[in-house]
C-alpha positions in Angstrom: -13.0 5.3 -15.8 -10.5 7.0 -13.5 -12.8 10.0 -12.8 -15.5 7.6 -11.6 -13.0 5.8 -9.5 -11.8 9.1 -7.9 -15.5 10.1 -7.3 -16.1 6.7 -5.6 -13.2 7.2 -3.2 -14.3 10.8 -2.4 -17.8 9.6 -1.6 -16.4 6.6 0.4 -14.2 9.0 2.4 -17.0 11.5 3.2 -19.4 8.6 4.0 -17.1 7.4 6.8 -16.2 10.9 7.9 -19.9 11.9 8.4 -21.0 8.6 10.0 -18.0 7.8 12.1 -15.7 9.3 14.6 -12.0 9.8 14.0 -10.9 6.6 15.7 -13.0 4.4 13.3 -12.1 6.5 10.3 -8.4 5.9 10.7 -8.8 2.2 10.7 -10.8 2.4 7.5 -8.1 4.6 5.9 -5.6 1.8 6.4 -7.1 0.1 3.4 -4.6 -1.4 1.0 -5.3 0.6 -2.1 -1.7 1.0 -2.9 -1.0 -2.7 -2.5 -3.9 -3.6 -4.7 -2.7 -1.2 -7.4 0.9 -2.5 -7.2 -0.3 -6.1 -7.4 -2.6 -5.4 -10.4 0.0 -3.3 -12.3 2.8 -5.8 -11.6 0.5 -8.7 -12.4 -0.3 -7.4 -15.8 3.4 -7.0 -16.5 4.0 -10.6 -15.4 1.2 -11.8 -17.6 2.5 -10.0 -20.7 6.1 -11.2 -20.0 5.1 -14.8 -19.4 4.0 -15.2 -23.0 7.5 -14.5 -24.3 9.5 -16.0 -21.4 7.5 -18.5 -19.3 10.6 -19.6 -17.4 10.9 -16.2 -15.7 7.5 -16.2 -14.0 8.6 -17.2 -10.6 11.6 -14.8 -10.7 9.3 -12.0 -11.7 6.8 -12.5 -8.8 8.9 -10.3 -6.5 7.0 -7.0 -7.2 3.7 -8.7 -6.4 5.1 -10.0 -3.0 6.5 -6.5 -2.2 3.1 -4.9 -2.9 1.5 -7.5 -0.6 3.8 -6.4 2.2 2.4 -2.9 2.0 -1.0 -4.3 2.8 0.5 -6.1 5.9 1.7 -2.7 7.1 -1.8 -1.3 7.1 -3.1 -4.4 8.8 -0.6 -4.2 11.6 -1.5 -0.5 12.3 -5.3 -1.2 12.0 -5.0 -4.0 14.6 -3.0 -1.8 17.0 -5.5 1.0 16.7 -8.5 -1.3 17.0 -7.1 -2.9 20.2 -6.5 0.5 21.9 -10.0 1.8 21.3 -12.2 2.0 24.4 -15.3 3.7 25.5 -13.5 6.5 27.3 -10.9 7.4 24.7 -9.8 11.1 24.6 -10.1 13.3 21.5 -6.3 13.6 21.5 -5.9 9.9 21.3 -8.5 9.7 18.6 -6.6 12.2 16.5 -3.4 10.4 17.1 -5.0 7.3 15.7 -6.3 9.2 12.8 -2.8 10.5 12.0 -1.4 7.0 12.3 -4.0 5.6 9.9 -3.4 8.5 7.5 0.3 8.1 7.6 0.4 4.4 6.9 -2.5 4.6 4.4 -1.1 7.5 2.3 2.5 6.2 2.3 1.2 2.8 1.5 -0.7 4.2 -1.5 2.4 6.0 -2.7 4.6 3.0 -2.3 2.0 0.7 -4.0 1.9 3.1 -7.0 5.7 3.1 -7.2 6.0 -0.6 -6.8 3.3 -1.2 -9.5 4.9 1.1 -12.1 8.5 -0.1 -11.4 7.4 -3.7 -11.2 5.5 -3.6 -14.5 8.3 -1.9 -16.4 11.0 -3.9 -14.7 9.4 -7.3 -15.4 8.8 -6.4 -19.0 12.4 -5.2 -19.3 13.8 -8.2 -17.6 12.2 -10.4 -20.1 14.2 -8.7 -22.9 17.4 -8.0 -21.0 18.0 -10.2 -17.9 20.7 -7.8 -16.5 17.9 -5.4 -15.6 16.7 -7.6 -12.8 19.1 -6.3 -10.1 18.3 -2.7 -11.0 14.6 -3.5 -10.7 15.1 -5.1 -7.3 17.0 -2.1 -6.0 14.4 0.4 -7.2 11.6 -1.8 -5.7 13.4 -1.8 -2.3 13.5 2.0 -2.3 9.8 2.1 -3.2 9.0 -0.4 -0.4 10.9 1.9 2.1 8.3 4.6 1.4 5.7 2.4 3.0 8.0 1.4 5.8 8.5 5.1 6.7 4.7 5.4 7.1 4.6 2.3 9.3 7.2 3.7 11.6 5.4 7.0 11.9 2.1 5.2 12.5 3.7 3.0 15.2 5.1 6.1 17.0 1.7 7.9 16.8 -0.4 4.9 17.9 1.7 4.0 20.9 1.7 7.5 22.4 
């Protein structure tokens, strides 16, 4: 299953790379793959935990919300890049946009994976030992900062 998923993303990347110029490619690379993974992984942890402790569902939704914020980072950069694209854009500006899209996309992917793994384990652990909640939140904040670093770099690159 994972090998077919990796093959799909490689084909997806090369399809846009061959048929598009760098300024359109960077907008497509801002996709929220990390946010989707973080939401799915944390969501399965919440579903498994809710069977044992249904009163903790709303308290355990924090990893899903944090994964959704990663997607908003990509959306912000995609809108900034799309608004600055014109007919007479230079190659330099196009590659700056590509770098901005790659930085927010790849850091968002890494942050989403971290949020998903920590959120899943943290939610399941919090169901058994409620004192783990504060530790889970601290680790989730550090994982979220990974995506924020990519957003900062992307904003610097896209506004040059």
